VOGU-3710 file (C-alpha; in Angstrom, 3 decimals, decimal comma):
1> xxxxxxxxxx> -3,071/12,251/-15,749  -0,595/11,337/-13,006  -1,748/9,193/-10,092  0,157/8,033/-7,019  -1,141/4,794/-5,477  -0,464/3,425/-2,000  -1,813/-0,080/-1,406  -1,535/-3,846/-1,675  -4,389/-6,291/-2,153  -6,045/-8,106/-5,020
11> xxxxxxxxxx> -8,490/-5,202/-5,233  -5,559/-2,750/-5,385  -3,951/-4,758/-8,170  -7,143/-4,804/-10,224  -7,695/-1,070/-9,750  -4,123/-0,245/-10,789  -4,415/-2,421/-13,899  -7,707/-0,733/-14,779  -6,160/2,724/-14,343  -3,196/1,640/-16,450
21> xxxxxxxxxx> -5,473/0,417/-19,249  -7,156/3,816/-19,239  -3,845/5,537/-19,903  -3,049/6,843/-16,443  0,584/7,528/-15,523  0,999/5,668/-12,213  3,566/5,734/-9,422  3,035/2,751/-7,128  4,409/3,135/-3,589  5,060/0,678/-0,760
31> xxxxxxxxxx> 6,871/1,010/2,593  9,798/-1,325/3,206  7,982/-2,975/6,128  5,245/-4,176/3,750  7,472/-5,341/0,901  6,569/-9,032/1,329  2,838/-8,279/1,458  3,187/-6,088/-1,631  4,883/-8,936/-3,499  2,390/-11,558/-2,292
41> xxxxxxxxxx> -0,360/-9,831/-4,303  1,818/-9,542/-7,394  1,985/-5,757/-7,133  5,705/-5,786/-8,013  4,892/-7,393/-11,373  2,719/-4,517/-12,621  4,526/-2,565/-15,349  4,321/0,900/-13,776  6,790/3,094/-11,892  7,364/1,743/-8,383
51> xxxxxxxxxx> 9,189/2,841/-5,254  9,881/1,063/-1,984  10,470/3,649/0,758  11,488/3,587/4,424  8,810/5,751/6,056  6,580/8,740/5,319  9,463/11,163/6,010  11,934/9,319/3,795  13,663/11,951/1,593  13,677/9,438/-1,271
61> xxxxxxxxxx> 9,866/9,258/-1,095  9,425/13,020/-0,841  11,787/13,682/-3,748  10,008/11,074/-5,886  6,636/12,670/-5,186  7,914/16,152/-6,022  9,458/14,884/-9,263  6,321/12,952/-10,240  4,015/15,904/-9,390  0,796/13,854/-9,075
71> xxxxxxxxxx> -2,657/15,059/-10,011  -4,235/12,612/-7,544  -3,164/10,341/-4,723  -5,128/7,124/-4,141  -4,961/4,897/-1,070  -6,384/1,520/-2,067  -6,349/-0,937/0,869  -3,341/0,523/2,673  -2,702/0,004/6,382  -0,821/3,224/7,165
81> xxxxxxxxxx> -2,128/6,746/7,718  -0,802/9,063/5,018  0,249/12,376/6,637  -0,881/15,812/5,532  2,485/16,801/4,069  2,128/13,984/1,529  -1,615/14,394/0,915  -0,999/18,040/-0,011  1,332/16,999/-2,840  -1,606/15,766/-4,956
91> xxxxxxxxxx> -2,722/18,668/-7,131  -6,435/17,793/-7,249  -6,888/15,738/-4,098  -6,218/12,485/-2,264  -8,831/9,728/-2,215  -9,179/6,577/-0,113  -11,015/3,490/-1,402  -12,923/2,106/1,617  -14,741/-1,243/1,147  -17,541/-0,663/3,659
101> xxxxxxxxxx> -20,368/1,852/4,179  -19,383/5,264/5,525  -19,852/6,770/8,021  -21,409/3,618/9,542  -18,246/1,475/9,399  -15,065/3,478/9,856  -12,518/0,712/10,320  -9,355/-0,944/9,093  -11,244/-4,270/9,127  -13,880/-3,296/6,601
111> xxxxxxxxxx> -14,338/-6,883/5,390  -15,370/-8,063/8,877  -17,566/-5,559/10,714  -20,488/-5,188/8,267  -20,997/-8,970/8,254  -20,508/-9,177/12,015  -23,372/-6,746/12,479  -25,676/-8,558/10,080  -25,626/-5,992/7,272  -27,719/-6,969/4,255
121> xxxxxxxxxx> -25,903/-4,588/1,913  -22,600/-2,764/1,750  -20,842/-0,159/-0,360  -17,445/0,700/-1,710  -16,957/4,288/-0,542  -14,387/6,675/-1,983  -13,655/9,699/0,180  -11,192/12,548/0,511  -8,309/11,700/2,813  -7,616/13,752/5,932
131> xxxxxxxxxx> -5,414/13,355/9,002  -8,184/11,218/10,565  -9,054/7,703/9,406  -12,090/7,353/7,105  -13,535/10,772/7,960  -13,188/12,887/4,812  -15,993/14,011/2,509  -17,457/11,325/0,264  -16,637/11,343/-3,445  -18,412/8,223/-4,694
141> xxxxxxxxxx> -20,392/5,298/-3,284  -20,841/2,025/-5,169  -23,408/-0,156/-3,343  -23,547/-3,936/-3,465  -25,784/-6,535/-1,860  -24,797/-9,134/0,714  -26,417/-12,553/0,676  -27,588/-14,315/3,862  -24,728/-16,790/3,285  -22,008/-14,164/2,678
151> xxxxxxxxxx> -18,598/-14,870/4,192  -15,650/-12,559/4,632  -14,020/-14,337/1,705  -16,955/-13,821/-0,664  -17,245/-10,200/0,524  -13,609/-9,610/-0,464  -14,264/-11,210/-3,859  -17,301/-8,992/-4,473  -15,193/-5,908/-3,770  -12,468/-7,144/-6,142
161> xxxxxxxxxx> -15,028/-7,618/-8,909  -16,108/-3,987/-8,488  -12,674/-2,655/-9,506  -13,535/-1,952/-13,174  -16,853/-0,301/-12,311  -15,474/1,915/-9,562  -12,521/3,056/-11,674  -14,856/3,792/-14,595  -17,174/5,875/-12,404  -14,291/7,684/-10,724
171> xxxxxxxxxx> -12,641/8,493/-14,058  -15,901/9,984/-15,302  -15,976/12,280/-12,266  -12,311/13,212/-12,682  -12,839/14,117/-16,336  -15,727/16,447/-15,475  -13,681/18,639/-13,151  -13,295/18,903/-9,375  -14,431/15,765/-7,577  -17,722/16,114/-5,672
181> xxxxxxxxxx> -17,746/16,406/-1,880  -20,506/15,148/0,414  -19,873/15,501/4,165  -20,119/12,172/5,966  -21,862/13,211/9,162  -21,641/11,284/12,416  -20,574/7,664/12,358  -18,782/5,002/14,326  -15,219/3,721/14,354  -14,599/0,006/14,812
191> xxxxxxxxxx> -11,137/-0,959/15,986  -8,803/-3,655/14,784  -10,302/-7,134/15,132  -8,884/-8,843/18,214  -9,010/-12,388/19,559  -11,815/-11,290/21,868  -13,873/-10,168/18,863  -13,756/-13,569/17,182  -14,419/-15,698/20,279  -18,066/-16,774/20,419
201> xxxxxxxxxx> -20,136/-15,684/23,409  -23,048/-18,120/23,474  -25,008/-15,697/25,662  -25,575/-13,804/22,416  -28,554/-14,590/20,211  -28,192/-17,252/17,529  -28,501/-14,769/14,666  -25,558/-12,728/15,941  -23,416/-15,835/16,434  -24,204/-17,120/12,950
211> xxxxxxxxxx> -23,222/-13,698/11,567  -19,923/-13,842/13,475  -19,149/-17,294/12,053  -19,644/-16,010/8,494  -17,717/-12,784/9,185  -14,683/-14,843/10,249  -14,729/-17,343/7,384  -12,133/-18,117/5,944  -9,363/-15,873/7,291  -9,697/-16,295/11,066
221> xxxxxxxxxx> -12,445/-18,739/11,998  -14,774/-18,043/14,929  -13,259/-19,466/18,094  -14,539/-21,372/21,108  -13,239/-23,787/23,759  -14,295/-27,435/24,056  -12,973/-29,097/27,182  -9,422/-27,725/27,125  -9,165/-27,478/23,331  -9,372/-24,326/21,249
231> xxxxxxxxxx> -11,685/-25,198/18,337  -13,099/-23,238/15,422  -16,646/-23,054/14,115  -16,478/-22,873/10,327  -20,195/-23,101/9,506  -23,351/-22,902/11,610  -27,027/-22,637/10,672  -30,019/-21,124/12,393  -32,651/-23,707/13,327  -35,563/-21,698/14,702
241> xxxxxxxxxx> -35,749/-24,231/17,541  -36,066/-22,591/20,931  -33,334/-23,535/23,375  -33,929/-24,225/27,041  -30,327/-25,283/27,690  -27,479/-23,332/29,229  -25,853/-21,143/26,549  -23,024/-23,108/24,973  -24,449/-26,519/25,896  -24,213/-29,173/23,189
251> xxxxxxxxxx> -26,905/-31,517/21,936  -26,025/-34,529/19,770  -29,339/-35,666/18,323  -30,171/-37,870/15,330  -26,575/-37,704/14,137  -26,448/-33,893/14,138  -24,664/-31,533/16,530  -26,394/-28,493/17,996  -25,359/-25,791/20,442  -27,562/-23,576/22,598
261> xxxxxxxxxx> -27,399/-19,825/22,054  -29,321/-17,386/24,247  -32,531/-17,833/22,281  -32,359/-20,871/19,987  -30,278/-23,846/18,940  -27,544/-23,451/16,367  -26,801/-26,341/14,028  -23,014/-26,800/13,998  -22,255/-27,909/10,441  -18,459/-27,711/10,193
271> xxxxxxxxxx> -15,866/-27,504/12,964  -12,109/-27,376/12,854  -9,593/-28,473/15,463  -6,231/-26,843/14,682  -3,576/-29,391/13,711  -6,097/-32,244/14,071  -8,676/-31,877/11,332  -11,842/-30,424/9,863  -15,040/-32,262/10,771  -18,752/-32,273/10,114
281> xxxxxxxxxx> -20,726/-31,805/13,310  -21,514/-35,513/13,360  -17,904/-36,591/12,870  -16,682/-34,140/15,501  -19,183/-35,535/18,012  -18,151/-39,111/17,265  -14,401/-38,478/17,138  -14,294/-36,605/20,440  -17,044/-38,526/22,214  -19,284/-35,508/22,745
291> xxxxxxxxxx> -21,925/-35,959/25,424  -25,122/-33,932/25,259  -24,928/-31,274/27,952  -21,200/-30,608/27,564  -20,481/-26,949/26,873  -18,591/-24,803/24,438  -17,061/-21,977/26,450  -15,496/-18,556/25,994  -11,760/-18,254/26,564  -12,376/-15,789/29,403
301> xxxxxxxxxx> -13,535/-18,767/31,499  -9,944/-20,077/31,439  -7,691/-18,017/33,754  -4,534/-19,481/32,203  -5,389/-17,887/28,848  -6,401/-14,380/29,985  -3,130/-12,877/28,781  -4,165/-13,711/25,211  -7,081/-11,271/25,454  -4,943/-8,328/26,543
//
Protein backbone atom coordinates (compact mmCIF):
# COMPACT_ATOMS: atom_id res chain seq x y z
CA UNK A 1 0.00 0.00 0.00
CA UNK A 2 1.33 3.44 -0.96
CA UNK A 3 1.03 6.31 1.51
CA UNK A 4 2.04 9.95 1.13
CA UNK A 5 2.85 11.71 4.42
CA UNK A 6 3.05 15.45 5.08
CA UNK A 7 4.32 16.36 8.54
CA UNK A 8 7.12 16.96 11.01
CA UNK A 9 7.05 16.24 14.73
CA UNK A 10 8.14 13.47 17.05
CA UNK A 11 4.64 12.02 16.69
CA UNK A 12 4.98 12.16 12.89
CA UNK A 13 8.32 10.38 13.06
CA UNK A 14 6.94 7.60 15.24
CA UNK A 15 3.90 7.13 12.99
CA UNK A 16 6.05 6.95 9.85
CA UNK A 17 8.36 4.39 11.46
CA UNK A 18 5.35 2.33 12.53
CA UNK A 19 3.90 2.44 9.01
CA UNK A 20 7.29 1.48 7.60
CA UNK A 21 7.55 -1.51 9.94
CA UNK A 22 4.15 -2.65 8.70
CA UNK A 23 5.40 -2.74 5.13
CA UNK A 24 3.89 0.46 3.80
CA UNK A 25 5.51 2.17 0.80
CA UNK A 26 5.93 5.77 1.99
CA UNK A 27 6.64 9.08 0.27
CA UNK A 28 7.53 11.70 2.86
CA UNK A 29 6.99 15.33 1.79
CA UNK A 30 8.12 18.67 3.21
CA UNK A 31 7.97 22.24 1.86
CA UNK A 32 11.27 24.08 1.49
CA UNK A 33 10.20 26.68 4.07
CA UNK A 34 10.00 23.96 6.74
CA UNK A 35 13.21 22.11 5.87
CA UNK A 36 14.95 23.03 9.15
CA UNK A 37 11.94 21.99 11.24
CA UNK A 38 11.73 18.73 9.29
CA UNK A 39 15.39 18.01 10.04
CA UNK A 40 15.11 19.01 13.71
CA UNK A 41 12.81 16.03 14.32
CA UNK A 42 15.08 13.65 12.45
CA UNK A 43 12.56 13.16 9.65
CA UNK A 44 15.33 13.34 7.02
CA UNK A 45 17.00 10.29 8.58
CA UNK A 46 14.05 7.94 8.00
CA UNK A 47 14.84 5.46 5.22
CA UNK A 48 11.85 6.17 2.97
CA UNK A 49 11.37 8.16 -0.23
CA UNK A 50 11.48 11.90 0.49
CA UNK A 51 10.90 15.11 -1.43
CA UNK A 52 11.45 18.73 -0.50
CA UNK A 53 9.18 20.94 -2.63
CA UNK A 54 8.67 24.68 -3.13
CA UNK A 55 4.90 25.05 -2.72
CA UNK A 56 1.66 23.14 -3.31
CA UNK A 57 1.70 24.07 -7.02
CA UNK A 58 5.32 23.03 -7.55
CA UNK A 59 5.43 20.89 -10.73
CA UNK A 60 8.09 18.71 -9.09
CA UNK A 61 5.63 17.89 -6.28
CA UNK A 62 2.73 17.24 -8.63
CA UNK A 63 4.81 15.00 -10.89
CA UNK A 64 6.11 13.04 -7.89
CA UNK A 65 2.58 12.47 -6.62
CA UNK A 66 1.36 11.31 -10.04
CA UNK A 67 4.32 8.94 -10.37
CA UNK A 68 3.88 7.57 -6.84
CA UNK A 69 0.08 7.14 -7.28
CA UNK A 70 -0.77 6.99 -3.55
CA UNK A 71 -3.54 4.94 -2.02
CA UNK A 72 -3.76 7.33 0.94
CA UNK A 73 -2.47 10.74 1.93
CA UNK A 74 -1.80 11.42 5.62
CA UNK A 75 -1.22 14.81 7.23
CA UNK A 76 0.45 14.18 10.58
CA UNK A 77 1.14 17.46 12.44
CA UNK A 78 1.54 19.67 9.37
CA UNK A 79 1.06 23.44 9.46
CA UNK A 80 -0.13 24.02 5.89
CA UNK A 81 -3.54 23.47 4.33
CA UNK A 82 -3.32 20.81 1.63
CA UNK A 83 -5.40 21.93 -1.39
CA UNK A 84 -8.09 19.89 -3.09
CA UNK A 85 -6.04 19.21 -6.22
CA UNK A 86 -3.53 17.30 -4.09
CA UNK A 87 -6.07 15.63 -1.78
CA UNK A 88 -7.80 14.18 -4.85
CA UNK A 89 -4.62 12.36 -5.87
CA UNK A 90 -5.02 9.83 -3.03
CA UNK A 91 -6.98 6.89 -4.41
CA UNK A 92 -8.80 5.96 -1.19
CA UNK A 93 -8.77 9.22 0.73
CA UNK A 94 -6.75 11.79 2.66
CA UNK A 95 -6.64 11.70 6.46
CA UNK A 96 -5.45 14.23 9.04
CA UNK A 97 -4.16 13.16 12.46
CA UNK A 98 -5.50 15.77 14.92
CA UNK A 99 -4.28 15.52 18.56
CA UNK A 100 -7.36 17.01 20.23
CA UNK A 101 -11.09 16.23 20.45
CA UNK A 102 -13.19 17.06 17.39
CA UNK A 103 -15.35 18.97 16.76
CA UNK A 104 -14.77 20.63 20.17
CA UNK A 105 -11.19 21.79 19.46
CA UNK A 106 -10.59 22.66 15.83
CA UNK A 107 -7.21 24.35 16.03
CA UNK A 108 -3.60 24.39 14.93
CA UNK A 109 -2.62 24.60 18.62
CA UNK A 110 -4.16 21.31 19.66
CA UNK A 111 -1.65 20.78 22.48
CA UNK A 112 -2.70 24.03 24.20
CA UNK A 113 -6.45 24.65 24.05
CA UNK A 114 -7.81 21.49 25.72
CA UNK A 115 -5.60 22.11 28.77
CA UNK A 116 -6.39 25.82 28.74
CA UNK A 117 -10.07 24.99 29.05
CA UNK A 118 -9.57 22.49 31.84
CA UNK A 119 -10.32 19.33 29.85
CA UNK A 120 -10.04 16.13 31.88
CA UNK A 121 -9.65 13.93 28.80
CA UNK A 122 -8.65 14.29 25.18
CA UNK A 123 -8.53 12.24 22.00
CA UNK A 124 -6.42 11.71 18.94
CA UNK A 125 -8.90 12.20 16.10
CA UNK A 126 -8.33 11.05 12.54
CA UNK A 127 -10.61 12.66 9.97
CA UNK A 128 -11.01 13.05 6.23
CA UNK A 129 -9.31 16.17 4.92
CA UNK A 130 -11.28 18.87 3.12
CA UNK A 131 -10.59 22.43 2.00
CA UNK A 132 -11.50 23.60 5.53
CA UNK A 133 -9.32 22.99 8.59
CA UNK A 134 -10.32 20.08 10.86
CA UNK A 135 -13.86 19.80 9.48
CA UNK A 136 -13.99 16.49 7.59
CA UNK A 137 -15.83 13.34 8.66
CA UNK A 138 -14.23 11.39 11.49
CA UNK A 139 -12.46 8.11 10.73
CA UNK A 140 -11.12 7.10 14.14
CA UNK A 141 -10.93 8.49 17.67
CA UNK A 142 -8.39 7.27 20.23
CA UNK A 143 -9.23 8.74 23.66
CA UNK A 144 -6.74 9.37 26.44
CA UNK A 145 -7.00 10.81 29.93
CA UNK A 146 -5.46 14.03 31.20
CA UNK A 147 -4.22 14.26 34.77
CA UNK A 148 -4.87 17.30 36.99
CA UNK A 149 -1.13 18.03 36.72
CA UNK A 150 -0.90 17.66 32.91
CA UNK A 151 1.32 20.14 31.09
CA UNK A 152 1.56 20.88 27.40
CA UNK A 153 4.81 18.93 27.39
CA UNK A 154 3.32 15.80 28.97
CA UNK A 155 0.30 16.10 26.66
CA UNK A 156 2.63 16.03 23.64
CA UNK A 157 4.41 12.98 25.08
CA UNK A 158 1.12 11.13 25.61
CA UNK A 159 0.20 11.73 21.97
CA UNK A 160 3.63 10.49 20.82
CA UNK A 161 3.19 7.29 22.83
CA UNK A 162 -0.11 6.65 21.03
CA UNK A 163 1.60 6.35 17.62
CA UNK A 164 1.79 2.52 17.56
CA UNK A 165 -1.80 2.10 18.75
CA UNK A 166 -3.30 4.60 16.34
CA UNK A 167 -1.41 3.18 13.36
CA UNK A 168 -2.47 -0.35 14.34
CA UNK A 169 -6.13 0.66 14.58
CA UNK A 170 -6.01 2.64 11.35
CA UNK A 171 -4.35 -0.21 9.47
CA UNK A 172 -7.09 -2.57 10.64
CA UNK A 173 -9.70 -0.20 9.20
CA UNK A 174 -7.77 0.20 5.94
CA UNK A 175 -7.50 -3.56 5.50
CA UNK A 176 -11.26 -4.01 5.91
CA UNK A 177 -12.17 -1.72 3.02
CA UNK A 178 -13.36 1.88 2.74
CA UNK A 179 -12.60 3.91 5.85
CA UNK A 180 -15.64 4.75 8.00
CA UNK A 181 -17.12 8.25 7.98
CA UNK A 182 -18.87 9.92 10.92
CA UNK A 183 -19.95 13.55 10.39
CA UNK A 184 -18.47 15.86 13.02
CA UNK A 185 -21.39 18.19 13.65
CA UNK A 186 -21.04 21.70 15.01
CA UNK A 187 -17.88 22.68 16.83
CA UNK A 188 -15.57 25.56 17.56
CA UNK A 189 -12.37 26.81 15.97
CA UNK A 190 -9.61 28.16 18.20
CA UNK A 191 -7.07 30.40 16.51
CA UNK A 192 -3.32 30.45 16.73
CA UNK A 193 -2.08 31.09 20.27
CA UNK A 194 -1.03 34.72 20.63
CA UNK A 195 0.82 36.68 23.31
CA UNK A 196 -2.54 37.87 24.60
CA UNK A 197 -3.65 34.26 25.11
CA UNK A 198 -0.72 33.40 27.37
CA UNK A 199 -0.76 36.58 29.49
CA UNK A 200 -2.49 35.95 32.82
CA UNK A 201 -5.59 37.98 33.63
CA UNK A 202 -5.90 37.76 37.41
CA UNK A 203 -9.55 38.79 37.16
CA UNK A 204 -10.11 35.20 36.07
CA UNK A 205 -10.81 32.48 38.62
CA UNK A 206 -7.88 30.60 40.13
CA UNK A 207 -8.79 27.31 38.45
CA UNK A 208 -8.65 28.89 34.99
CA UNK A 209 -5.32 30.57 35.72
CA UNK A 210 -3.80 27.34 37.03
CA UNK A 211 -4.99 25.60 33.84
CA UNK A 212 -3.36 28.31 31.72
CA UNK A 213 -0.05 27.89 33.56
CA UNK A 214 -0.05 24.14 32.83
CA UNK A 215 -1.18 24.65 29.22
CA UNK A 216 1.85 26.89 28.60
CA UNK A 217 4.46 24.70 30.28
CA UNK A 218 7.18 24.20 28.95
CA UNK A 219 7.04 25.75 25.47
CA UNK A 220 5.84 29.30 26.18
CA UNK A 221 5.36 29.94 29.88
CA UNK A 222 2.37 31.93 31.16
CA UNK A 223 3.27 35.61 31.25
CA UNK A 224 2.70 38.49 33.64
CA UNK A 225 4.29 41.83 34.57
CA UNK A 226 5.95 42.57 37.92
CA UNK A 227 6.89 46.21 38.32
CA UNK A 228 8.33 46.83 34.85
CA UNK A 229 9.60 43.28 34.32
CA UNK A 230 8.05 40.62 32.12
CA UNK A 231 8.08 37.43 34.23
CA UNK A 232 6.81 33.91 33.70
CA UNK A 233 4.78 31.69 36.00
CA UNK A 234 6.04 28.13 35.58
CA UNK A 235 4.02 26.40 38.31
CA UNK A 236 1.10 27.49 40.48
CA UNK A 237 -1.19 25.56 42.83
CA UNK A 238 -4.76 26.07 43.93
CA UNK A 239 -5.07 26.77 47.66
CA UNK A 240 -8.80 26.87 48.33
CA UNK A 241 -8.17 30.01 50.40
CA UNK A 242 -10.62 32.78 49.61
CA UNK A 243 -9.01 36.01 48.47
CA UNK A 244 -10.16 39.44 49.55
CA UNK A 245 -7.29 41.23 47.81
CA UNK A 246 -7.24 43.05 44.49
CA UNK A 247 -6.74 40.52 41.67
CA UNK A 248 -3.03 40.20 41.01
CA UNK A 249 -1.98 41.38 44.48
CA UNK A 250 0.87 39.44 46.07
CA UNK A 251 1.09 38.02 49.57
CA UNK A 252 4.42 36.83 51.00
CA UNK A 253 3.48 34.81 54.06
CA UNK A 254 5.42 32.22 56.08
CA UNK A 255 8.08 32.04 53.38
CA UNK A 256 5.60 31.29 50.58
CA UNK A 257 4.39 33.54 47.76
CA UNK A 258 0.71 33.83 46.88
CA UNK A 259 -1.24 35.85 44.35
CA UNK A 260 -4.91 36.84 44.42
CA UNK A 261 -7.14 35.60 41.61
CA UNK A 262 -10.79 36.65 41.33
CA UNK A 263 -11.94 34.02 43.81
CA UNK A 264 -9.02 32.53 45.74
CA UNK A 265 -5.29 32.72 46.35
CA UNK A 266 -2.89 30.95 44.03
CA UNK A 267 0.32 29.54 45.46
CA UNK A 268 3.14 30.63 43.12
CA UNK A 269 5.58 27.71 43.22
CA UNK A 270 8.04 28.46 40.40
CA UNK A 271 8.68 31.72 38.56
CA UNK A 272 11.11 32.61 35.83
CA UNK A 273 12.63 35.96 34.96
CA UNK A 274 14.01 35.80 31.41
CA UNK A 275 17.80 36.12 31.31
CA UNK A 276 17.94 36.37 35.13
CA UNK A 277 16.91 33.02 36.55
CA UNK A 278 14.34 30.49 37.67
CA UNK A 279 13.16 30.86 41.26
CA UNK A 280 10.94 29.24 43.85
CA UNK A 281 8.25 31.62 45.04
CA UNK A 282 10.21 32.22 48.24
CA UNK A 283 13.48 32.95 46.45
CA UNK A 284 11.75 35.25 43.97
CA UNK A 285 10.20 37.23 46.83
CA UNK A 286 13.54 37.54 48.61
CA UNK A 287 15.63 38.30 45.53
CA UNK A 288 13.33 41.05 44.27
CA UNK A 289 12.21 42.37 47.65
CA UNK A 290 8.53 41.65 47.10
CA UNK A 291 6.19 43.55 49.39
CA UNK A 292 2.77 42.12 50.19
CA UNK A 293 0.21 44.16 48.29
CA UNK A 294 2.35 44.66 45.18
CA UNK A 295 0.60 43.46 42.04
CA UNK A 296 1.22 41.23 39.08
CA UNK A 297 -0.35 42.96 36.09
CA UNK A 298 -1.47 42.25 32.54
CA UNK A 299 0.60 43.73 29.73
CA UNK A 300 -2.41 45.73 28.54
CA UNK A 301 -1.88 48.00 31.56
CA UNK A 302 1.39 49.18 29.97
CA UNK A 303 0.72 51.54 27.03
CA UNK A 304 4.30 51.24 25.79
CA UNK A 305 3.79 47.52 25.10
CA UNK A 306 0.39 47.60 23.37
CA UNK A 307 1.94 47.04 19.95
CA UNK A 308 3.01 43.57 21.11
CA UNK A 309 -0.64 42.52 21.43
CA UNK A 310 -1.57 43.51 17.89
